[in-house]
C-alpha positions in Angstrom: 76.8 86.5 87.3 80.1 89.4 87.0 82.1 88.8 84.7 85.5 88.1 85.1 88.2 91.3 85.5 90.1 91.9 82.5 93.6 90.2 82.7 92.4 88.0 85.8 92.5 84.0 85.1 89.7 83.4 83.7 90.1 85.4 80.6 93.7 85.3 79.7 94.0 81.1 78.2 96.0 79.7 79.6 100.1 79.8 79.1 102.3 76.4 78.9 105.1 77.7 81.5 108.3 76.0 83.5 107.7 76.8 86.8 111.2 75.0 88.1 110.6 77.5 91.1 107.8 75.5 92.6 109.2 72.3 92.2 112.8 72.1 93.1 113.2 75.9 93.5 112.8 77.5 96.9 108.4 76.6 96.4 108.9 73.4 96.0 112.1 70.7 97.5 115.1 72.8 96.7 116.8 69.8 94.7 118.0 72.5 91.9 121.7 72.7 91.6 121.7 76.2 90.5 120.7 77.0 94.0 123.7 77.2 95.6 124.9 79.3 93.2 122.2 81.7 92.9 120.4 81.9 96.7 117.0 82.5 95.9 115.1 81.1 92.4 115.1 84.9 91.6 118.8 85.4 90.9 118.7 82.6 88.4 119.1 83.2 84.5 116.0 80.3 84.2 113.8 82.6 86.2 114.2 85.5 84.3 113.8 84.2 80.9 110.2 82.7 81.7 109.3 86.0 83.2 110.1 87.3 79.6 108.6 84.9 78.1 105.3 85.6 80.1 106.0 89.8 79.4 106.2 89.3 75.3 103.7 86.5 75.0 101.2 87.8 72.5 98.1 89.4 73.8 94.7 87.1 74.0 91.9 87.9 71.1 90.0 90.9 72.5 92.2 92.2 75.2 92.4 95.6 74.5 88.9 95.6 74.4 88.2 94.4 77.2 90.5 96.3 80.0 89.2 99.4 77.5 85.7 98.6 79.3 86.7 97.7 82.5 88.6 101.6 83.0 86.0 103.6 81.4 83.5 102.4 84.1 82.6 104.5 86.8 85.0 105.1 89.3 83.0 103.6 92.5 86.2 104.2 94.6 85.6 105.4 98.7 87.3 108.7 98.4 90.8 109.7 100.1 89.8 113.5 100.9 91.7 115.8 102.7 94.6 115.2 105.4 91.6 116.0 108.0 88.9 114.2 107.3 90.2 111.6 105.2 88.9 108.2 105.7 92.9 106.8 104.8 95.6 107.7 107.0 99.1 106.4 105.9 101.8 106.4 108.4 106.0 105.3 108.6 105.8 102.0 111.0 109.3 101.5 113.0 110.4 99.7 116.5 112.4 100.9 119.3 113.0 98.6 121.4 110.0 96.3 122.2 107.8 99.5 121.3 106.4 98.9 117.7 105.6 103.5 116.3 104.6 105.1 113.3 105.4 109.0 112.2 102.7 110.4 109.5 104.5 110.0 105.8 103.8 113.5 105.2 107.5 114.2 108.2 109.5 111.6 106.8 112.0 112.6 104.1 114.6 109.6 103.6 115.4 106.1 105.6 119.2 105.5 105.5 121.9 102.8 106.8 123.5 103.3 110.2 126.8 105.6 110.1 129.1 106.5 112.5 127.3 109.7 115.3 130.7 112.4 116.6 129.8 113.6 119.7 128.6 116.9 120.4 130.7 119.4 122.8 128.7 121.0 126.0 126.0 118.8 125.1 123.0 120.4 127.3 120.8 117.2 126.7 121.9 113.5 126.9 119.1 113.2 124.9 121.1 114.7 121.6 123.6 112.3 120.4 126.1 114.1 118.7 126.0 114.8 114.8 126.0 112.2 111.1 126.4 112.6 107.9 123.6 111.6 105.3 125.0 112.5 101.4 127.4 115.4 102.7 124.8 117.3 105.4 125.8 117.2 109.1 122.3 116.4 110.7 122.0 116.8 114.5 121.3 112.9 115.3 119.0 112.5 119.0 117.7 109.5 121.1 114.1 109.0 120.4 114.2 106.5 122.7 115.3 108.9 125.5 112.6 111.3 124.7 110.2 109.2 124.4 110.6 107.0 127.3 111.2 103.7 125.4 113.7 101.1 126.3 115.8 100.4 124.0 118.5 98.0 125.7 115.4 95.4 125.5 116.3 92.9 123.2 113.1 91.4 120.6 113.2 87.7 120.0 113.7 87.7 115.8 111.4 86.5 113.1 113.6 83.1 112.4 113.0 84.2 108.0 113.8 87.4 108.3 116.9 90.1 109.9 115.9 92.8 111.3 118.5 95.9 110.3 118.9 99.4 112.7 118.2 102.4 109.9 118.5 106.1 110.7 115.4 108.4 109.8 115.2 111.6 108.6 112.8 113.6 109.8 111.9 116.8 109.3 110.8 118.9 106.6 113.9 121.2 104.1 114.6 123.8 106.4 115.2 121.9 109.6 116.2 117.5 109.1 116.7 115.5 112.5 117.9 112.0 112.6 117.6 109.4 114.7 118.9 105.7 115.3 115.9 102.8 115.2 115.9 99.2 116.0 114.1 98.1 113.0 111.7 99.2 109.9 108.6 97.9 108.7 107.6 100.4 106.1 104.3 102.2 105.2 101.4 101.0 106.6 97.6 102.7 105.8 94.2 102.2 108.3 91.4 103.7 108.5 90.9 106.7 110.7 87.6 104.7 112.3 90.1 102.1 113.5 92.0 104.6 115.4 91.9 103.3 119.3 92.6 105.2 122.4 95.8 105.1 124.1 95.8 103.1 127.5 96.7 104.2 130.5 99.8 101.3 130.7 102.0 103.8 127.9 105.0 105.7 129.5 104.0 109.5 130.6 106.3 111.0 127.7 104.9 108.6 124.7 101.3 108.8 126.0 102.0 112.4 126.0 103.6 111.9 122.0 100.9 109.4 120.7 97.8 110.4 119.3 96.6 106.6 119.1 96.6 103.3 118.7 96.6 101.3 115.5 95.5 97.3 115.8 98.7 96.1 113.3 99.3 91.5 112.4 102.3 92.6 114.9 100.4 93.7 117.4 99.8 97.5 118.7 101.4 100.1 116.7 101.3 104.3 118.4 100.6 106.4 116.2 102.8 109.9 117.3 101.5 113.0 117.2 104.0 114.5 113.7 103.8 118.7 115.4 104.2 117.7 119.3 107.2 115.4 118.2 109.1 118.0 115.8 107.9 120.3 119.0 110.1 117.8 121.4 113.0 117.9 118.7 113.2 121.1 118.4 113.6 122.3 122.4 115.8 119.1 122.6 118.2 121.1 120.2 118.0 124.4 120.8 
């Protein structure tokens, strides 16, 4: 029988705490009169006070020694390796229209709120929408949906529990940064290289050229875009 991990329920004695959020709060019957003012338990002073008391409670006997033994053990984690031969890959997942796409996290510069796009005269490429001001820096803003042939006019049925907000994504490097708008940001997703799937023939021509692989995800399949090819396409579009 293996010993319990330090800090687990079996190694830390029970502490009597109030759990009003589970009884009358957002995880209970929502009868708490404070919800009308604070909207969510995490905004309530009572919730914060309970958390403060938990963090300030005395350490149980042997707590430090138990954790010291835990971290003194030899690591058995699977090595991440280098960028090309790593067992895992980290990407940022976003949505254009009804398509979920992803780019390696390394090419992302920042994610910002949408802002006004100022048009440029004599545009040679219709995918170039104009320029945007991102923290005082003027960046070229393009339509990634048009470059990839994704129909971003399609509306997607929203989850009633969450609301999707369009965002402005900045990619590239310190020398050349480009912005494009997305309909929804999911965030960072990490998967094994062995989980990659082949790109199906049903993917559009432009998208399939840029899509290096497909990855199964809880909301469906995600098309992992080739970073080098996409940045080259953006360069050609704004040249």
